[in-house]
C-alpha positions in Angstrom: 5.5 12.2 12.3 6.7 10.0 9.9 8.6 6.9 10.9 11.8 6.4 8.9 12.9 2.6 9.5 16.6 2.1 8.8 18.8 -1.0 8.3 22.4 -1.6 6.9 21.4 -4.4 4.5 19.0 -5.7 1.8 18.7 -9.0 4.0 17.7 -7.3 7.1 15.2 -4.8 6.0 13.1 -7.4 3.9 12.6 -9.4 7.5 11.7 -6.2 8.8 9.2 -4.6 5.9 7.5 -8.0 5.5 6.4 -8.3 8.8 5.1 -4.9 9.1 3.3 -5.5 6.0 2.0 -8.5 7.1 1.2 -7.3 10.5 -2.5 -5.4 9.5 -1.0 -2.1 10.6 -3.5 0.4 10.2 -2.9 2.0 6.6 -2.4 5.6 7.6 0.5 5.0 9.6 3.5 6.9 7.9 6.5 4.5 7.5 9.3 4.7 4.9 12.1 2.2 4.5 15.8 2.8 3.6 18.7 0.7 3.1 21.4 2.6 4.5 24.6 -0.3 3.7 27.5 -0.8 6.0 30.2 1.7 7.4 29.7 4.9 9.4 30.4 7.1 5.9 27.9 5.3 3.9 25.7 5.3 6.9 25.6 9.3 7.2 25.7 9.9 3.1 22.3 7.5 2.8 20.4 9.2 5.5 21.4 12.7 5.2 20.6 12.1 1.0 17.0 11.0 2.6 16.4 13.9 5.5 17.8 16.7 4.2 14.8 18.1 2.0 12.1 16.4 4.4 9.3 19.2 5.6 7.9 16.7 8.5 9.1 15.5 11.4 11.1 12.0 11.4 11.3 9.6 14.0 14.4 7.2 12.4 13.9 3.6 14.0 17.0 1.8 12.9 17.1 -2.0 13.7 19.8 -4.6 12.6 22.3 -7.0 13.9 25.6 -6.4 15.8 28.9 -8.3 17.2 29.1 -8.8 20.9 31.8 -10.5 23.4 31.1 -11.3 27.1 33.5 -12.3 29.8 31.5 -15.7 30.2 31.4 -16.7 26.3 27.9 -16.9 26.7 25.5 -17.1 24.0 23.3 -13.8 23.8 19.7 -13.9 22.1 17.7 -10.8 23.5 17.9 -7.5 21.3 19.4 -4.6 23.0 18.6 -0.9 22.7 21.6 1.4 22.2 22.0 4.5 25.2 25.3 5.5 23.9 27.9 4.8 21.1 31.6 5.2 21.4 34.2 5.6 18.6 36.9 3.0 19.2 39.2 4.8 17.0 39.0 7.7 18.6 37.1 7.2 22.0 34.4 9.9 21.9 31.0 9.4 22.8 27.6 10.0 21.4 25.0 9.8 23.4 21.4 8.4 22.3 18.2 9.8 24.1 15.9 7.2 25.1 12.9 8.6 23.7 11.2 5.2 23.8 12.5 2.3 25.5 11.8 -0.9 24.3 15.0 -3.0 25.4 17.7 -3.0 27.7 19.9 -0.1 27.4 23.7 -0.7 26.7 26.7 0.8 25.1 27.9 0.3 21.5 31.3 0.4 20.2 31.8 1.9 16.5 34.6 0.6 14.3 34.9 1.9 10.8 35.9 -1.9 10.1 35.1 -5.3 10.8 36.8 -6.3 13.9 39.0 -9.4 14.1 41.2 -8.7 17.0 40.4 -7.0 20.1 40.3 -3.2 19.8 43.3 -1.5 21.8 41.8 1.3 23.9 43.2 3.6 26.6 40.5 1.9 28.7 40.3 -2.0 28.2 36.8 -2.6 27.1 36.9 -6.0 28.3 37.7 -4.6 32.1 35.0 -2.1 31.9 31.7 -4.5 30.9 30.8 -7.9 31.0 29.0 -7.2 28.0 30.2 -5.6 24.9 28.3 -4.8 21.6 30.5 -3.7 18.8 29.1 -2.2 14.9 30.1 -0.1 12.0 26.9 1.8 11.9 25.2 3.5 15.0 27.4 6.4 15.4 26.7 7.5 11.9 22.8 6.9 12.6 22.8 8.8 15.9 25.6 11.6 14.4 22.6 12.3 11.6 19.9 12.2 14.1 21.8 14.6 16.5 22.3 17.2 13.6 19.0 17.3 12.2 17.3 17.0 15.7 15.3 14.0 15.0 14.4 11.5 17.4 16.3 8.0 17.2 15.7 4.6 18.3 18.4 2.1 17.7 18.0 -1.4 18.1 20.7 -4.1 18.1 20.1 -7.8 17.6 23.4 -10.0 19.2 24.5 -12.1 16.1 28.5 -12.9 15.9 30.4 -13.5 18.7 33.3 -11.6 18.1 36.3 -11.9 17.4 36.0 -16.0 16.9 32.7 -16.0 14.3 33.9 -12.9 12.7 36.6 -15.2 11.2 34.6 -17.8 10.0 31.9 -15.8 8.5 29.3 -18.3 6.4 27.6 -15.8 4.0 24.2 -17.5 3.0 23.8 -19.7 6.3 24.5 -16.6 8.4 22.1 -14.5 6.7 19.4 -17.2 6.7 19.9 -17.5 10.6 20.0 -13.2 10.6 16.5 -13.4 8.7 15.0 -15.9 11.1 16.3 -13.7 14.0 14.9 -10.6 12.4 11.3 -12.0 11.6 10.7 -13.1 15.2 11.4 -9.6 17.1 8.1 -8.4 18.7 7.6 -5.4 16.0 4.1 -5.2 17.5 5.0 -4.0 20.9 7.8 -1.7 19.4 5.4 0.1 17.3 2.9 0.5 19.9 5.4 2.0 22.4 6.7 4.4 19.6 3.1 5.5 18.6 2.1 6.1 21.9 5.5 8.5 22.1 4.5 9.9 18.7 0.6 10.8 20.3 2.2 12.4 23.2 4.5 14.8 21.6 1.1 15.9 19.0 -0.7 16.5 22.4 2.0 18.9 24.0 
């Protein structure tokens, strides 16, 4: 089974790719990398274009940053694993089966645009949870994974405290912080858990 590592932007992918290349992972491990860009529609197009002609099983491993908010205005630095994705425009939900769990399972709200104001939902998200996470790609990744029946792991690193920091985004400074955050994740532990699951599937 091939591991397809996907991320939204080149800076995110570079951090992940550099770590895996320097980690002395066994050479027969089949890993490919795909930069999807941002927004769900771009994500769906890029991912489908990559997997539609594949003749082998694929494990989609998605790692990149997300926005977040919590009731205590507290900084969050630990990664989360997306367990379900809710489209904030339609409020439809996609479940992400936890084939492998490497971080706390959380809900992610997916948008079609950058969120500068609190989204207006039928059910007020600030009342539903103490911690809320937002992005523009998770729904696209899981949508394709479900359609093609590929196991998928979506890991998010909380980055921008929404909806204050998204108004004051500093491109280069933010890119440097993002790179450092993604470079220091325990990728070896993540890969070991994924490989153990893949080995188990081969034995069934």
